[in-house]
C-alpha positions in Angstrom: 114.8 156.2 -3.3 112.8 155.2 -6.4 113.6 151.5 -6.0 111.9 151.5 -2.6 108.6 152.6 -4.2 108.0 149.5 -6.3 106.0 147.9 -3.4 103.8 151.1 -3.0 102.6 151.5 -6.5 99.2 149.9 -5.6 98.7 152.3 -2.7 99.7 155.2 -4.9 97.4 154.4 -7.9 94.5 152.9 -5.9 94.3 155.5 -3.2 96.7 158.4 -2.9 96.6 159.6 -6.5 92.8 159.3 -6.7 92.3 161.4 -3.5 95.1 164.0 -4.0 95.1 164.7 -7.7 92.1 166.8 -8.6 92.5 165.7 -12.2 92.3 162.0 -11.5 90.0 160.0 -13.7 90.1 156.7 -15.5 92.5 158.0 -18.2 95.0 159.5 -15.8 95.0 156.4 -13.6 95.7 154.3 -16.8 98.4 156.7 -17.9 100.1 156.7 -14.5 100.0 152.9 -14.4 101.6 152.7 -17.9 104.2 155.3 -16.9 105.1 153.5 -13.7 105.4 150.2 -15.5 107.8 151.7 -18.0 109.8 153.4 -15.2 110.2 150.2 -13.3 111.0 148.3 -16.5 113.9 150.7 -16.9 114.8 150.1 -13.2 114.7 146.3 -13.7 116.8 146.6 -16.9 119.4 148.5 -15.0 119.2 145.9 -12.2 118.1 148.6 -9.7 115.2 146.4 -8.7 114.9 142.6 -8.7 113.2 140.9 -11.6 110.7 139.4 -9.3 109.8 142.8 -7.9 109.1 144.0 -11.5 107.1 140.9 -12.3 105.0 141.4 -9.1 104.4 145.0 -10.1 103.2 144.1 -13.5 100.9 141.4 -12.1 99.5 143.8 -9.5 98.7 146.5 -12.1 97.1 143.8 -14.3 95.0 142.4 -11.4 94.1 145.7 -9.7 93.6 148.2 -12.5 89.9 147.4 -12.8 89.5 148.1 -9.0 91.4 151.3 -9.3 89.3 152.5 -12.2 86.2 151.7 -10.3 87.5 153.6 -7.3 88.3 156.7 -9.3 84.9 156.6 -11.0 83.1 156.3 -7.6 85.3 158.9 -6.0 84.5 161.4 -8.7 80.7 160.7 -8.6 79.1 163.3 -6.4 76.2 160.9 -5.7 78.5 158.3 -4.0 79.4 158.6 -0.3 83.1 158.6 0.5 82.8 155.5 2.6 81.4 153.6 -0.4 84.6 154.3 -2.4 87.0 152.6 0.0 84.9 150.6 2.4 86.5 150.0 5.8 87.3 146.4 6.8 
């Protein structure tokens, strides 16, 4: 159910999308962030998610987007080891 995904947007944009979409780059991460924000704005408008869930999503995107952009840049750099993209711990 789409409403259940609001709490997983960070995992999607910051990890899954970068690893699984061969075309992931800074532009596509930004575009996906904007699209998801619009989608969940629609969901909030229709009262399918709580206003505080939408507010949290917007704040997470604002706060974490620079990290996600850095991760996609490192992931796509052949000179960077995979462990340096998402350090364990």
